N, C-alpha and C positions, 0 to 999 in steps of 0.2 A: 421246253425241257421239262419230263416229268419224270419222278421215281416213287417208289412204294416205301413208306416208311413203317417202322416195327408195329405201329399202331394199327396198320391196315388201311391208312388214308393216303390217298394219291397225293404226293407232294409236287407242288408247281413251283419251279425255279425260272429267274430270268436272268440274262447277262447284262452287264451295265450297257453294253452297246445297244441291246435290245430295249432298254428303258429308254435310252437317249433318243433312239429312232422313233420309238412310240411317241415321245413328246414333239418331235421336230418334224416329222414326215408330214406332206400336205400343209395344211394351215398350222402353224406353230401354236403349241398351247392345246388347251382341251375345251375351251368355251368360244360361243360366237352368240351374236345377239340376232334374234329373228322376229321380224314383226308379227303382230297377231292379227291385224287389220290390214285389208287391201290396199295396196299403193300403186295402182294399174292405171288411174285416172286422174284428170286435174281435179275432179270432184272428191275423189279421195284424200288427195292432198290438202284441199280447202277444208275437208272434216277433221283430217290428222292434225293439222297446224292452223295456219291463219286462213280465214278467220274462226273456222268452227271452234278451234281449242279455246277460245275465249271464253264460251259458255260453261264449260266444267270449271274453268279457273273462277270464275265468279260464284259458282256454285259451292266450291271447296272453300273460297273466302267467307261465305255466308255460313257454312255448316262444315267445319273440319272433318267431321266424321266421313263424310261423301268422298273422300280422298280414296276411301277403301271401294267405293264403287266405281270412280272414275279413271283410277290410276292403278298400276301394278303393285302398290304399297301392301296390300292385303295378301300377296302372295310373294313377298321380295324379302329375303335374309341378307344381310352383310355378313360375309366371313371375314374378320379381321384379326390381324397379327401384327408383332413387331419383331418376330423372328428369333425372340431370345431362348426360346427352348423348342427347335424343330425337331419333331419326332424324338429318336434318341441321339440326335447328332450335336445337340448343344445350341449355343448362340451364335447363329451364322449370319444374322441381320436379316432385315425386312425383305430385301429383294431376293434373297435366297429361299426365303418361305413361300414365295409366291407360287412354284408348281403344287405344293402342298394345299394352299388354299384354293387353288384352281380346281384340285382335286376333289376338295371338299364341296365346292360349289357343283360340280357334276354329280357327286352322290345325293346331294339335296334333290336333283331334278331326277337322277334315275329312279331313285327309291320311293319319293313321296311326290313328285311333281312340284317343288317348291323351286321358284325361280332364285336365283342366287348370284352374287357378284362378290369377288374377292377384293379386299382393300388391304394394302400392306402399309403400315405406318412408320415412317422412318425415325423413331426415338424410343430411347430407354427410359426416358423420364417420364414417370407414372402420371404426373400432373399434365405435362404436354399430351400424352396419350388421351387421357381422359378427356381434356378440352377439345381435343380433335373429333373423337367419336360422338361426344354429347349433342353436338350440333348437326349431326347427319340424321337424327331422329325421323325428320319429316320424311326422308327418303325410304323409309324401310319399315316392315312390319315386326322385324326382330333382329337382334345383334347375337351372331355366333362368335365368340372369342375363341382364340386357338393358339396354340404354341406360345404361351407367355409364361415366362420362369415364375417360379415362385420365391417370396411371398408377393411379388407385384400383382400377380394375377388374382389373389384374393382382395386386395385394395383395389384394383380396377373394376373388377365385377361388382364389388359391393357400392361403390360410390357410382358406377353408372347405373346400378338398378334404382339408386334413390334419384338420380337426375333425369331419368328416361321413363316414359310411361309406355315402353313396348319392351318385350321380353329381353333381357341380356342373360346370356348362357355361355359360361366357359366349359367348353366341351371335354377338354382333357380331365376336368374335375368330375362334372356331374354325369356325363356320358359314360365313362369308365365305371363310375359308382352305380349308375342305375343297372348296366349289364352284369356287373359282378354280383350286384345284390340278388337279381334274378336267378342267377346260377346258384347262388348261395341257398337261397328258399329250396331249390329242388334237390341240392346236395343234401342238406339237413333232412329233407324229406326221405330220401333213399336209405339214409343212415340212422334214421330214427332219433334224430336230434331236435332241439327246438332253440329258440332265440333267448330263451331265459338262461339256460345252464351251459349252452355251448362256450367254449373257450377259444379265443382267437388273438393270433399274432399278426400284426401288420407290420412289415419290413418296409420302411420307406416313409418319410414324413413330409413328403411333397404335395402339390396340388390334389392329384388323384387319390392319394391315401387318405388325406384329410377328408377329401368328399365322401369317400367310401364308409369312414368310420362315422361321419356325421349322419348320412343317410340310413345306415342299418341301425344306429341308435335311434334314430326317429321312428323306423318301423318297429322299435320294441327289444333290440338287443340289448342284453345287459352290459352297461359301459364298465362295470367293474371286472367283467371277465375279459376285456380288450387290453391287450398290452401292445403298445406303439413302440416300434425301433426306429432309428436313424442310424447315421454312419458311427455315432459316438455310444450307440447301445440304447438301452431301455430308456424311455421317457417316464421318469418316476416323479412323484411329488416330492419337491424339494430340490430337483435338479436345476441347475443354473447355467450350464454350459451349453451353448449352441440351442438356446430356447427363445421361441417367439410366442406370441399370444395364441396363435393357432396350434403349436404344439402343446402349450400349457394347458389347453381346454381338454386335452385328453389324457394328462398325466395320470397315473394310478399309484395306490399304495401298493408296493411290493417290494420285496428285497432281492429280486433278479435284477441283474444289472447289464447282461450281455444278451444278445440275440440267440446264441446257443443254450443259455439257461432257459429263457422263455419259451423255448420251443418243446421243453420237456413237457410232456402230457396234453400239448395243444391238441384241439381237436381240427381247427382250421388255420390255415396260414396264407394270408394275402401277400404277395410279393409285388411290389411297386417300386423296385429298387434298380438292380443291376444283375447282369449276367454272371452266374456262379456265386450268388450271394447265399443260397441254401445249400448246405453240404450234406452228404450222405448220412452221416452221424445224427444231424439235426432232424431229417425226415424219419429214421429210425427211430428216434426218442419220441415221436408223435403218439398220440392214442391210437387204438384201433380204428379202422376205418377212416383213415386221416382224409380231410379236404384240402388240396394244395392248389391255390390260384397263383402261378408263377406269370404275372402279367408283364415282366419288363420286355420292351420291344427294341430291337428285332430279336434280341435272344433272351429268353427267360432265364430266370434265377437257377433253375434246374429242369431239365429236360423230362418228358415223359419216360423216354427210354433209361435215362438214369434212375428215375423213380422206380421203374419196373424192376431193375435190378436189385433194389433195396428191399421192396415189399409189394405184395400182389393185391392189397385191399383198399389202394388209394384211389380217390376220384380226383381227377385233374383237370385244370383248365389254363390255357395260355393266351397271350395276345396274338399268336399266331395262326394262319389259315390252314397251315399243313398238320395241324393237330387237331383233335375233337375238341368240342368246347371253347371255342374261339371267343374271347372277351372282346368282341368288335364293336367299336361305338356306333357304326353304321345301323346296328340294329335300334339304335336310340334316337340320335338328333334328327335325323329326317321326318320321322313320324311325330316326335315329340312337338317339334315346330309345326307340321301340319295341323295338329290339334289345336295348338295355341293360337296359330293365324286364323283358323277357321272359327273360333269364338272371339276373335280381336281381343286376346288376354293381354293385360297390362304387365303380366310377369309370368315366370315358370316357377311355381313355388313348391313345398316338399310334397304337397299333397298330388300335385301333377306328376312329380317324380315317382311317388311311391305307386301311383296308379300304373305307370308306365312298367314298373318293375313286375307288379303283380300280372299285368298282363302278359308280359314277356314269359314269365314263369309258368302261367297257365298253357299258354300256346306250345311250349316245348312238351307237354304232358299230352297233347293231342296227337292222333296219327297223322303222319306226315304224307302230303299229296305227291302225285308223279312228278309235278314241277320241280320239287326240291331234289328228288333223287336224279333227275335228268341234269340237274345242275351240278351234281357231285358224281358224275360217271357212273350212275346206276345205283349207287350206294345209298340206301334207305336208311336215315337215322332212325332210331326207335328210343324212345325214353328210357334212360337207364345210365350208367356211370360214364358212357361214352357219348352221351346226349341229354345235357341239362339246360343247355342253352339254344334257343332257335339259331338256325343259319340264315346268312343275310338275303339268300334268294328265295326265301318262303315268301310266296305272293299274299299270306294272309296276314302279314305284318301290316300292311296298309289298311286294312280295315279293322286291325284289332288294337293297335296301340294309340292312334289318333282318337278314337271314341273313347278309350279310357281316361285320356289326357283332357279332351274336351269336357267329358262329364265331370271331371275332378275340378276343372278350372270353373265350370258353372256352380258347383256345389260349394267352392270354396270363396266364391264372390270376386274373383279376377277376370271374369269374362265380360265382355261388354257388348257381346251379342250372344243371343240364345240359340240353340238348336234344339226345335222341339220334338223332332223325330229321329233319335240316335240311330234306329234302324236303317232309316232311308239313307242317313249320312253314311253309315257303313257301306251301303251299296254304291253310293256317289263315290266313295273313296275307292273301291274295288275298280269301279269305270276309269279311273284316273290311270291305273297301271294296265287294264284288260278292257280293251274296247267291246268284247263279248259281253262283259257284265253289264254295260250300258245299254246295250241292245236287248238283253234278256231280262232285265229287271222287272219291266211290266209282265213277263211271262211268269217269272218267279212268283211275284206278288198274288198273281191271279191264282196260281197252283197251290199257294199255301191256302187260299181262301176255299179251293174246292180240290183237297188232296185225292189222289188217284193210286190205285194199284198198278204198277208198272212191273212187268217181268222183264228180268236181265236174263237174256238167253244163254249168254256165256259166263254163267255163274261160277265155274270153276277157275277162271282167270283172275289172278291176284288184282290187276286195276279194276275189274269189274266189281269185285267184292268192296274195294275201298269206294268205287263210285256209288254203289248201293247204299253203303253206310253213309256216305255224304248226303246222298237224296233223303235218307230217313231223317238224318239228323237237321237238316235244314227245313223239316216239317213239310215236304212236298209230297207225302204219301207213303204207303207200304212198298217196299222193295222186295220183290220176289226173285230169288236166286235160284236158277235152274241148274242142275248140277247132280253128279252122283255122290253120294254121301262121303265114301271114303277118300276119293281125290280132293273133293271140296274141303273136307276138314284136315286133310294133309296141307294143302295148301294155306288154309288160314293159319294152321299152328306155325308153319315155317315163316310166314310173314308177319307174324304177331297180331294177328286179326281176329278180334272178338265179335262173332257173329250172334251171340246170344243176347240180344238185345231189342229193345222195342222198335217196331218198324220193320224189322227183317223177318222174312220168311224163307224157307229152303224147301224146294220142291224137286224130288228125285222122279224123273220120268219113268223109271224102270218098274217102280213100284206104286205108282199113282193109280188111285181107284178110278181117274178119269181116262185111261188109256183106251178102253173100250170105245167109249163115246167119241173121243177124238179120231179114233180109226174109223168107225162107221161115217163120222162126218167128212173126213179126207176122201174116203173110197167113193162116196156119194158124188164128190166133186171131180174124181179123177178116173172113174170107172170107164167113161167113153173117150179118154185120152191116152189108152194104151197101159193103164195100171191095173194088176190084179188086187184082191184083197190083201194078199200078204206084203204086197208092195207098198200099200198104205199103211199096214201094220209096222212094216220094217222102219218107215219114215218117222213114224211116231215114237217108236221104241228107241231108236238110234240117233234121230236128228234133232238137235234142240231147236232150230230155227222152226222147224214143222211144229213140234209140240208146243212153243211159246206162241205160234201164230194162232194155232188151234184154241189155246187158253184165251186169247183176246177175242177170237171168232165167236166163241161159245160164251162169252161174257164172265169167265173165271179171272180175268184180268182186264183192266181198262185200256192198257197200252202196253207197247213192247219196245226195247231196244236190242240191238244187235250189231254185228259187222266188224268188231275187233279180232277176229281170227279168220275172216273169209273176205274175199273182195266184195265190192259193193253190187256188182251185178249178179254175182252168184247168190248173196243173201236176198237181193230183191227177187229172183226168181223162185227161192225156197218161199218167200212170204206170199207172193202170188199165187200160189198153189192153193193157199188156204184162205185168202182174203180178196174179195172183189174190189174193181174200182167203184167209187162212190157214183150213185147215179147222178147224171149230168155233169160229171167231172172227168178229167184226164189226169192220170198218173204223171207227175214231172218231178225233176229234181231242182231245187232252188239253193244258191248260194247267197251268203249275206257278206258283202264286202263292206268292212267297219273300218272307218277314219273317225278321227275326233269330231263328234258333232255331226257325223254324216254317216247315213246308212243307205247302201245300194243293194237292191234285190236283184240278182242275176239269174236268169233261167233260158233254157233249161240245161243243166249242168249234168244231168245224170242218165236221162233215159232215151230221149229222142235223138237219134244220129243224125239225119237229115230230114227235118220236119217240112211238111206240105204248107201250103198257106193255110188250109183249115186247122192243122195242127199249131202253127204258128198263133192263130187266133185264140186258140184253146189255152195254149200256154200262156199268153198275155193275160186272159182272164183268170187263170189260177194265180199267176204271180201277182196280180194286183190284189187279189184276196189276202195272199200272204202279207203284202205291205200293209193293207188296211188293218189286218188282225194285230200288227206289230204298232199300230197307233199313228201309221203314215198316210198321207192322203196320196194315193197312187197318182203318179205321173209316168206314164208307160212309154219308153221309146224303143222302137222295133228296129233294130240295128242291122246295117248292112255295110259293106265298103264304100258304097256310093250314098249321096246325099240329095233327096228329093229329085231324082232322075239322072243325075250326073256323077259318074259315068254310067251308062247303061249297062244291064247284064242280066242273064237269065235268073241267077239266084236273087238278084234285087227285085226281080219282077215277083217273085213268091212272096217277098216282104210286102211290097206295095198291094199285092192282091190280099194279104192278110189283113191289112188296113181298110180295105173295102169291106171284107167279110165282117169286121168289128163294127162299122158303119152300118151295115144292115141289121146286125144284132141289136144296136141301140144300147151299147153298154154304157154305164153312169160314170165311169172313170175317165181321165184324160188320157189321150194315146195319140201318137203320131209316129210316121216313119216313111220309107226308109231314111235313115240317117247315119252318119257316122258317130262314133262315140265321142268325139271330140265335140261336136254341135250338141249332143245330147246331155253333156255334163259341164258345158261351158257356156255361161250366159251370155258372154261376148260375142261368141261365135253364133249363137242361136239369134241373136239379134239381127244377123245377117240375112234370116229368113223370117221376115215379119208375118208371114202367113202361117208360121208353125202354130200347131192348137195348144201345145204346151205353155203353161201359165209361168213355168220356171224351169229349172234344170230337172232332167229326169231323175227319179229314184228307183224306177224299175227299168232294167234293161232285158229285152228279150233278144236273145243271140240266134243268128240265122242257122246255126248247126252246133251240135254238141262239141266238136272239135274247136271251134272258135270260143266256145264258152269255157271249156276246159283250159285252153291255152292262156285265155285273157285273164282268167283269176289266179291262175298260178303265177303268172308274170306279175300282176298286182301285188300279190303277197311276197314275191322274193325281191323285185326290184321297187316297187312302189311303196314299201313300208306300211302296207295296211294288213290287216287282219281278215282273213277270209274264214267263214264258218258255214259249213255244211259239206256236201248237198243235204238239204233238208228234204224228206220224202213227203209229196203232197198228193192228195187225190184219192186215197184207198178209202174204203168203206170203214175201216178201223185204223186206230192210230198206231203207226209204226215209224220207227226211226232208226236209221242204219249208219252207226257211226263210221269212221274211216279206218281201215285195217290198222291196229297197232295203236289206236287212240288212246290217250291219257285218261286218267280217271276224272279229271276235270271236264274234258271233252265229252265223256259218256254222262256225266251228269247233266250237262247242258242239253244233250239229246234226250235224256229221259226226262227232263224239265219240258222240252217242247213237245214230247209225246203226250205226256200228262195234259199239256195246255191243250192240244188239239182235241183230246179225249173230253176235255170240259168244255169247250166253246161250241 
């Protein structure tokens, strides 16, 4: 069920039955264990367990650090609770906390590819809890404590950090503090305030509140300007009622005694208490442009709607996903542990937390990619009062936060493993969430060393503008946006895009001084194909693909990307009027089927409908060349519904003939066929044919027809859980790529990078 809030954000709600069904249907719960090594043969079992497992056992006994090399420890976090403070529900016990802890483990995996297991400890005795957890250290690379009541959580975390040599992190404290601090940085920036003079009231003196105050003080916030309140009022110096050592550490000299008094003239309020704790008159008494973080869950201390009725100058954040500026811990803990694990940190210290804060704040000020807008029903956040904190589905979090945390760990001396190239590390992190990033990393690195001028033919489209900016920002070269001045400017202004930046050029075909040269070039190519001079002139003046292709053909740009507003075949037809097939090559389309650790080149997926034997041989050569340029050693399987003569059929005969043609050509790569896809991709099935020429499973699949190529790649993507990239256009004399119609900005950037790469090699 969805509804629209007064803030314009789509509100998503679920019923109690829907929640129960979600957790119970199919396999109960939200986790399962999946092996990462093959378990198909007796040899596999011998390696995985006895006798093979004895070898890493001895290695670890000799050098405990090798546990990170031979076991899951380096990517495994325990989520541990005793259920004494579950969400906003209170002390419901260890067993009742299990759905939450399972959920936390799922989030670790979903957002940062950190393996995690939940452990519920059935005791409220602090010493018993500590003694249970401390002995689990060898199993894990880190401990995430969760939903433990205050002040027990302070004691437990402090003592476990002393007793264990791995990170121990109570997320209810530090996760909330990190996200809130990032939002605070940006809210202060928008309102022209700073850490030294801003006055802040924090209502609530539990684990999260204390952690928030400690963190912003560590970042330079003036502690004299912070007033902490609990249910008994202001925590002032000299107060004795309801005090403990953690509250006393933040007591200030003040004559204010109630929350209402403390709020008068306050610039910021942090609410970490309960629903309704902040009243209308309290909000009205705050300073101009107040910053209100009402973070009680599930219901905030005051809602954005209630604040909007009191004043229009407030910046608000809550803990809820149905309002802007959600203080959501998932923005922090997966990525903080990712960075900590990857440098084998002994702890998560203040330097690492502050690094995460600043990385989050910086990210919110950057332009938001299409992936984020798609996750939020097309609503594209933009830095401002309604967007001071990144949203959880921002794909850039995985490459921004862990890098900052890892760097801080190394600089502060708690890292036991160094990462020498943090840029390469960022690419590796992106690949954990995005298989395309892994496949294109080599391409991006090469293009950065050999930047090119790439024309983006559909420059008036918003996602194309964003792609062009990303292309330039990543150091891939100059992005040339092709479009009319007024529509392009209007789209940029509406989307909040600044095109006046290095690496971006805008070309208006209607007023370009190159129109005459392009017209003459195109007319010379088309005059014997039924085109008059005015036809060529019209194409150059009015059609962006023809103009862009002529730019590339005549050397005014190195490469071109198009396709987002037209279907593939139409765009290809436009381009081929302007650019020839490269000598000795055949124009084909190849798609990349990407699974973790495996890249398969599939051809032809775009051009040839029912290729002949000669055409299949050409396609095999072109596809092998693509594999080679991607850093793969080509092993080409020419596919059919039959395998090596059984069953027989006319279409299979064409594939067999293509193999003979490759034999006569004496090509240098491995190839064989005809064979079924199961034989080509499964080593055990391939072993049944000992005469097969392939030395291993195929990484290039040549399809017998375009329909089988299109059907199989789309099925792989939808049912097989693979990512399919392409089709990539291969074989033209100049470098051109055609994106899928309606492509996202990230897809367009990838296509532009590939176009630049092909222009450089």
